Structures are given as structure tokens and as C-alpha cells.
C-alpha positions as semicolon CSV with decimal commas, in nm:
position;residue;x (nm);y (nm);z (nm)
1;M;-0,032;-0,005;0,020
2;S;0,108;0,360;-0,056
3;R;0,291;0,531;0,217
4;K;0,328;0,912;-0,018
5;K;-0,007;1,050;0,186
6;K;0,124;0,995;0,538
7;G;0,160;1,322;0,578
8;T;-0,246;1,413;0,610
9;A;-0,332;1,474;0,978
10;L;-0,553;1,198;1,153
11;Y;-0,904;1,269;1,358
12;A;-1,157;1,077;1,525
13;L;-1,536;1,076;1,511
14;I;-1,707;0,916;1,810
15;V;-2,105;0,831;1,801
16;A;-2,203;0,839;2,112
17;G;-2,547;0,871;2,100
18;G;-2,760;0,567;2,154
19;T;-3,034;0,446;2,456
20;G;-2,899;0,107;2,528
21;T;-3,191;-0,063;2,525
22;R;-3,109;-0,427;2,599
23;L;-2,929;-0,300;2,914
24;W;-3,195;-0,209;3,101
25;P;-3,271;-0,152;3,361
26;R;-2,910;-0,033;3,456
27;S;-2,968;0,163;3,107
28;R;-3,227;0,479;3,064
29;R;-3,309;0,721;2,841
30;E;-3,084;1,021;3,039
31;S;-2,810;0,808;3,145
32;P;-2,759;0,553;2,846
33;K;-2,509;0,295;2,851
34;Q;-2,184;0,455;2,685
35;L;-2,248;0,762;2,988
36;L;-2,199;0,411;3,225
37;A;-1,919;0,244;3,455
38;L;-1,958;-0,131;3,307
39;F;-1,557;-0,232;3,345
40;S;-1,354;-0,010;3,543
41;Q;-1,350;0,347;3,736
42;R;-1,408;0,512;3,371
43;T;-1,735;0,492;3,184
44;M;-1,742;0,340;2,820
45;L;-1,715;0,667;2,719
46;Q;-1,368;0,803;2,856
47;E;-1,295;0,466;2,782
48;T;-1,337;0,502;2,431
49;C;-1,110;0,827;2,409
50;D;-0,886;0,606;2,649
51;R;-0,801;0,356;2,406
52;I;-0,690;0,568;2,080
53;M;-0,571;0,906;2,245
54;P;-0,200;0,788;2,225
55;I;-0,258;0,825;1,868
56;I;-0,533;1,083;1,794
57;P;-0,438;1,450;2,001
58;A;-0,764;1,578;2,276
59;E;-0,768;1,845;1,986
60;H;-0,834;1,601;1,724
61;I;-1,159;1,435;1,835
62;F;-1,542;1,496;1,835
63;I;-1,774;1,342;1,924
64;V;-2,153;1,308;1,811
65;T;-2,378;1,299;2,114
66;N;-2,790;1,354;2,171
67;E;-2,802;1,750;2,226
68;G;-2,960;1,582;2,614
69;Y;-2,679;1,409;2,660
70;V;-2,388;1,758;2,576
71;T;-2,292;1,866;2,891
72;T;-2,289;1,527;3,051
73;V;-1,978;1,475;2,809
74;R;-1,843;1,784;2,850
75;E;-1,800;1,712;3,177
76;Q;-1,692;1,340;3,129
77;L;-1,429;1,407;2,861
78;P;-1,267;1,791;3,027
79;D;-0,940;1,766;2,810
80;L;-1,165;1,771;2,479
81;P;-1,285;2,080;2,310
82;P;-1,532;2,270;2,437
83;E;-1,658;2,273;2,075
84;N;-1,572;1,962;1,945
85;I;-1,849;1,792;2,136
86;L;-2,160;1,823;1,900
87;G;-2,532;1,746;1,952
88;E;-2,764;1,582;1,670
89;P;-3,125;1,741;1,774
90;E;-3,264;1,388;1,714
91;G;-3,130;1,078;1,562
92;H;-3,184;0,954;1,292
93;G;-2,890;0,690;1,199
94;T;-2,574;0,639;1,196
95;A;-2,445;0,858;0,797
96;P;-2,662;1,144;0,892
97;C;-2,449;1,151;1,212
98;I;-2,092;1,052;1,051
99;G;-2,136;1,291;0,805
100;L;-2,264;1,593;1,029
101;G;-1,919;1,518;1,271
102;A;-1,733;1,515;0,923
103;L;-1,837;1,853;0,877
104;Y;-1,688;1,945;1,125
105;I;-1,389;1,813;1,079
106;Q;-1,329;1,929;0,762
107;Q;-1,394;2,303;0,888
108;R;-1,097;2,196;1,114
109;D;-0,873;2,027;0,782
110;P;-1,002;1,948;0,448
111;T;-0,765;1,664;0,384
112;A;-0,827;1,508;0,714
113;V;-0,838;1,129;0,762
114;M;-1,121;1,035;0,987
115;V;-1,159;0,728;1,247
116;S;-1,511;0,635;1,291
117;L;-1,571;0,493;1,642
118;H;-1,907;0,394;1,868
119;A;-1,838;0,504;2,237
120;D;-1,984;0,136;2,343
121;H;-1,770;-0,101;2,205
122;Y;-1,523;-0,288;2,457
123;I;-1,072;-0,328;2,333
124;E;-0,954;-0,596;2,521
125;K;-0,613;-0,527;2,327
126;P;-0,609;-0,190;2,295
127;E;-0,212;-0,142;2,150
128;R;-0,258;-0,344;1,851
129;F;-0,638;-0,151;1,776
130;R;-0,429;0,133;1,802
131;Q;-0,209;-0,019;1,554
132;V;-0,492;-0,120;1,351
133;L;-0,634;0,241;1,335
134;L;-0,284;0,383;1,220
135;D;-0,275;0,110;0,880
136;A;-0,627;0,116;0,854
137;A;-0,574;0,520;0,839
138;E;-0,259;0,448;0,565
139;V;-0,499;0,232;0,339
140;A;-0,776;0,549;0,384
141;R;-0,509;0,743;0,215
142;A;-0,481;0,503;-0,117
143;G;-0,908;0,643;-0,165
144;Y;-1,065;0,302;0,024
145;L;-1,361;0,373;0,238
146;V;-1,203;0,129;0,523
147;T;-1,416;-0,107;0,751
148;L;-1,250;-0,332;1,011
149;G;-1,374;-0,713;1,035
150;I;-1,340;-0,864;1,377
151;Q;-1,239;-1,243;1,309
152;P;-1,542;-1,467;1,485
153;N;-1,436;-1,683;1,767
154;Q;-1,827;-1,827;1,720
155;P;-2,137;-1,796;1,512
156;E;-2,289;-1,527;1,634
157;T;-2,669;-1,433;1,488
158;G;-2,628;-1,099;1,724
159;Y;-2,359;-0,950;1,442
160;G;-2,420;-0,831;1,072
161;Y;-2,087;-1,012;0,851
162;I;-1,872;-0,922;0,598
163;Q;-1,772;-1,130;0,302
164;R;-1,383;-1,065;0,221
165;G;-1,292;-1,019;-0,136
166;G;-1,021;-1,038;-0,318
167;A;-0,619;-0,968;-0,146
168;L;-0,530;-0,572;-0,189
169;A;-0,171;-0,477;-0,093
170;A;-0,096;-0,550;0,269
171;V;0,000;-0,266;0,492
172;G;0,318;-0,399;0,692
173;A;0,239;-0,764;0,843
174;Q;-0,151;-0,660;0,821
175;P;-0,314;-0,787;0,557
176;V;-0,608;-0,571;0,333
177;Y;-0,909;-0,733;0,069
178;R;-1,177;-0,555;-0,094
179;V;-1,526;-0,601;0,028
180;A;-1,745;-0,908;-0,154
181;Q;-2,006;-0,801;0,034
182;F;-2,224;-0,686;0,366
183;L;-2,510;-0,888;0,520
184;E;-2,703;-0,878;0,755
185;K;-2,724;-1,093;1,136
186;P;-2,843;-1,423;0,983
187;N;-2,971;-1,805;1,169
188;E;-2,760;-1,976;1,303
189;A;-2,727;-2,271;1,062
190;T;-2,572;-1,946;0,858
191;A;-2,316;-1,837;1,143
192;I;-2,248;-2,167;1,116
193;Q;-2,206;-2,209;0,780
194;F;-1,992;-1,818;0,792
195;V;-1,804;-1,942;1,074
196;Q;-1,658;-2,213;0,909
197;S;-1,545;-2,079;0,585
198;G;-1,341;-1,801;0,716
199;E;-1,473;-1,584;0,456
200;Y;-1,637;-1,402;0,706
201;Y;-1,591;-1,117;0,971
202;W;-1,849;-0,968;1,226
203;N;-1,958;-0,611;1,113
204;S;-1,754;-0,399;1,367
205;G;-1,876;-0,064;1,221
206;I;-1,545;0,116;1,296
207;F;-1,386;0,265;1,009
208;A;-1,190;0,505;0,824
209;W;-1,143;0,732;0,518
210;Q;-1,022;1,069;0,394
211;I;-1,318;1,284;0,364
212;S;-1,261;1,446;0,054
213;T;-1,318;1,002;-0,012
214;L;-1,643;0,979;0,152
215;W;-1,784;1,317;0,058
216;T;-1,753;1,175;-0,311
217;E;-1,989;0,827;-0,176
218;Y;-2,227;1,038;-0,009
219;Q;-2,269;1,281;-0,295
220;T;-2,277;0,957;-0,548
221;Y;-2,518;0,721;-0,358
222;Q;-2,671;0,974;-0,028
223;P;-2,779;1,262;-0,277
224;A;-3,059;1,462;-0,103
225;L;-2,832;1,361;0,230
226;F;-2,558;1,533;0,083
227;K;-2,729;1,872;-0,011
228;Q;-2,850;1,893;0,315
229;L;-2,499;1,793;0,471
230;Q;-2,372;2,091;0,252
231;S;-2,671;2,292;0,314
232;I;-2,551;2,281;0,697
233;G;-2,180;2,287;0,650
234;K;-2,209;2,633;0,518
235;G;-2,341;2,772;0,784
236;L;-2,072;2,665;1,027
237;G;-1,904;2,950;1,233
238;G;-2,189;3,181;1,160
239;K;-2,512;3,320;1,345
240;R;-2,704;3,073;1,181
241;E;-2,536;2,757;1,241
242;R;-2,777;2,679;1,509
243;S;-3,127;2,758;1,345
244;T;-2,979;2,622;1,033
245;L;-2,941;2,229;1,173
246;L;-3,258;2,276;1,327
247;R;-3,454;2,335;1,028
248;V;-3,292;2,141;0,784
249;W;-3,185;1,828;1,063
250;K;-3,567;1,733;1,049
251;K;-3,614;1,710;0,736
252;I;-3,386;1,448;0,702
253;K;-3,468;1,114;0,673
254;N;-3,341;0,780;0,892
255;E;-3,019;0,626;0,691
256;T;-2,750;0,403;0,843
257;I;-2,384;0,405;0,650
258;D;-2,361;0,034;0,624
259;V;-2,681;0,027;0,444
260;G;-2,629;0,394;0,283
261;I;-2,267;0,418;0,187
262;M;-2,072;0,102;0,213
263;E;-2,287;-0,161;0,076
264;K;-2,315;0,039;-0,241
265;S;-1,968;0,234;-0,329
266;Q;-1,721;-0,005;-0,513
267;R;-1,434;0,118;-0,319
268;V;-1,457;-0,067;-0,018
269;A;-1,176;-0,249;0,174
270;M;-1,131;-0,499;0,518
271;L;-0,855;-0,523;0,773
272;P;-0,935;-0,871;0,915
273;I;-0,856;-0,811;1,286
274;D;-0,895;-0,971;1,629
275;V;-0,837;-0,765;1,916
276;G;-1,153;-0,871;2,196
277;W;-1,332;-0,632;2,024
278;S;-1,680;-0,616;2,121
279;D;-2,037;-0,416;2,102
280;V;-2,139;-0,472;2,478
281;G;-2,466;-0,578;2,316
282;S;-2,702;-0,728;2,565
283;W;-2,608;-0,776;2,944
284;A;-2,511;-1,144;2,889
285;T;-2,169;-0,957;2,677
286;L;-2,102;-0,797;3,051
287;L;-2,226;-1,180;3,182
288;D;-1,886;-1,298;2,943
289;L;-1,611;-1,006;2,956
290;L;-1,696;-0,972;3,351
291;P;-1,454;-1,140;3,554
292;S;-1,663;-1,403;3,743
293;N;-1,630;-1,663;4,048
294;Q;-1,531;-2,035;4,105
295;D;-1,931;-2,090;4,017
296;N;-1,939;-1,888;3,707
297;N;-2,099;-1,601;3,820
298;V;-2,040;-1,227;3,735
299;I;-2,077;-1,040;4,094
300;V;-2,146;-0,703;4,072
301;G;-2,279;-0,589;4,441
302;D;-2,340;-0,776;4,724
303;H;-2,483;-1,183;4,650
304;V;-2,612;-1,501;4,825
305;G;-2,664;-1,787;4,650
306;V;-2,737;-2,175;4,655
307;D;-2,689;-2,419;4,373
308;T;-2,632;-2,113;4,128
309;G;-2,429;-2,105;3,870
310;S;-2,301;-1,938;3,529
311;S;-2,532;-1,638;3,572
312;L;-2,471;-1,244;3,615
313;L;-2,612;-1,129;3,938
314;Y;-2,576;-0,717;3,907
315;S;-2,694;-0,518;4,246
316;P;-2,530;-0,270;4,351
317;N;-2,712;-0,135;4,612
318;R;-2,842;-0,396;4,819
319;L;-2,835;-0,792;4,883
320;I;-2,962;-1,039;4,623
321;A;-3,037;-1,406;4,682
322;T;-3,138;-1,696;4,432
323;V;-3,139;-2,004;4,492
324;G;-3,129;-2,260;4,209
325;L;-3,041;-2,058;3,924
326;T;-2,816;-2,159;3,624
327;D;-2,750;-1,933;3,295
328;M;-2,936;-1,676;3,400
329;I;-2,948;-1,304;3,448
330;V;-3,063;-1,079;3,716
331;V;-3,056;-0,704;3,764
332;D;-3,153;-0,447;4,000
333;T;-3,158;-0,092;4,029
334;D;-3,307;0,143;4,318
335;D;-3,692;0,080;4,123
336;A;-3,693;-0,180;3,879
337;I;-3,527;-0,556;3,868
338;L;-3,467;-0,742;3,585
339;V;-3,492;-1,158;3,545
340;C;-3,438;-1,379;3,266
341;P;-3,264;-1,588;3,082
342;K;-2,918;-1,541;2,900
343;S;-3,019;-1,659;2,619
344;R;-3,280;-1,468;2,565
345;A;-3,090;-1,128;2,698
346;Q;-3,153;-0,964;2,339
347;E;-3,464;-0,946;2,382
348;V;-3,436;-0,646;2,674
349;K;-3,497;-0,446;2,392
350;H;-3,898;-0,551;2,359
351;I;-3,947;-0,489;2,803
352;V;-3,860;-0,067;2,640
353;E;-4,045;-0,095;2,379
354;T;-4,332;-0,244;2,614
355;L;-4,295;-0,018;2,856
356;K;-4,291;0,301;2,577
357;Q;-4,651;0,106;2,524
358;N;-4,794;0,138;2,881
359;H;-4,684;0,497;2,919
360;K;-4,483;0,385;3,177
361;H;-4,219;0,635;3,138
362;K;-4,071;0,673;3,470
363;Y;-3,873;0,364;3,430
364;L;-3,686;0,472;3,048
């Protein structure tokens, strides 16, 4: 891979606007999972910034979040310039969100290479991850939209997949491939076939690209959104910046970067990696990631158990006692208790939907 453009500066955009419904009742509308400390004394957003600061300076890191979280994000990330914390009026998917961040980065540096990350990912090998980001940036400087494909260690049905295409020039020891296709979350039988083939990778949703390359693809595949974003861009730094954003944003349609751009583009490259990645998509994920005791239980808080194994017992504020539980999740907060089998942890989001339908908004 050519190294001719290595001088272009590296920036990061961290997407931090989700509500984390599958981690209810700990993750709530006012305190979503990315703003919680789940693995250490640092929140997931703080850990995401900590992970990249050795290679990307604070002034080059931008956050896009829900406008209601801007104050909290600024408090959690005091080293970042306050103006680098951007508030979306409302969520419209990752394509508008990433486009909005790209506008502000372009204003700072039109030649920038940008990596796009999520604030709620867990990375077991941060040093290796940083090297991968530098490799991805080099591929991006050659004119590709770059995605990171996670080497699967099991037939996971909760992730989308990427099929590996033909090989491109490697970056040092890091192989690089074209993308044959993106695939939606498969059923179990299909996931088993994917893993056995060795040609498929989990879609991490982590990307790298030059700003100029990204805009070309927006203009080609999302022309209406491109025009809307450019309208917002013209107002940046002026008296009508906020009013222009509000006016245009309410007309923007929902779209993901995967469906809207990546699945359509002819210049997508993939770096296959193994960095101990997880998107922390459910309580079952925490059961797999957090340290367990001799009974394979993950305990947060005070627990007394009889014949209880392979379960998550989360109760920071009071004793939780269990008898005869296996492969279960029990989460106790001040005003709600969740009990479900580990195998059905993804369905917790349906609890949130039911609460909305029943107008029990105080639990959201």
C-alpha cells in the first residue's frame, strides 16, 4: 500500500448517541450505557477516548451525541475542546450522524483522514487496536473506505457479517482485502457456515476514510442527504449555525452508513483483525466479559447464592439472594428488577418497547 500521503492528519469521530435499550434497567434514557462505568471506574465513552489518545490528540477527537447528553459528555471529557462535542437535535441513523461530524472535521482540516468509532465498544487489546487504526488510516489515504472486520470466534447471530473479497496490498504485516458483500444478522445455521468458511467477519462498524473520499460517496449514493449536509456546512461558524442545523435536520431521513454508503460503494476495503472486540450489546455480553467466580457467576454488588452458576447477579445497592439459578441474568436497580435467561438477553429491548406502549415513562 502506498505511503505517499502519510502526512495527512488523523482525526476521530466517536458516535455516542444511542440509548442502550438492551442493557435496561441500568441503561436509561437519561443515562445510556456509553455514559456508564461498566468495566472500570471510567465510563465506556471515557475508555473509548483513553484508547485512542496515544495516537490521536484530544483536539482531533470529536463526539456526536444526543443534544441532551452534551453537558454530561463535556463533563466526562474535560480534555476535549468543548466545541468538539456536537449535539444532534434527534437521531436519524449513522449516515447523517457521521456526516455531521465530517462537516466539523472538514472545517478544521479539509485533508483529514477520519476514523469513526462507537462509544460503547469493548476492546481487550488496545495497543493492537491502535496499530490497526494507523494501518486503516494508511489504506484510507490510498482512496478507500475502510472497515474493520472482526475475526469470529463463534457463530454469532447478533452481528452483521462482511464477506472477504480479493486481496489488496498489505500494510506491513496487516492483510487488506476488498469487500465482497455485507450481510445482515444470520440465523444460527447460516452463522455456522460463515464461521466454518473462514471468509466472513463480524461487522464492527468501525471505519476510516479521507473526508474528501467520503463526500464523493455521499454525493454518489446519498445525493439528497449530501445536499442537506452541505447546507448545514455552509452555516458553520456563522450566526445561523444552530438555526440552520435545526431547520435542515428535521427534514433528514433515517439512514445507516452501512446501508446508505458502505454496501453500495465500489471502493471499500477491509482489514481483518482480532483485538478482543465486543459491542456490549446485552447483559449476556457482560457475563462473558467480566471476571467470574468459581461458580462462573459474575457478581456486581452483594450476592448470596445456593446452587447458582453461570449467571450475572447485578445489584450494587442491596443484597441479592438466589436459589437454583443457571445461565440467568438478574439486574437490580433502585426502581426496577430484570430477570431473564442469558439466552434471551437480546429480548430485553422488548421490555423497553412495552414500557413505552404502556406509558410507564418513569422507567425509561
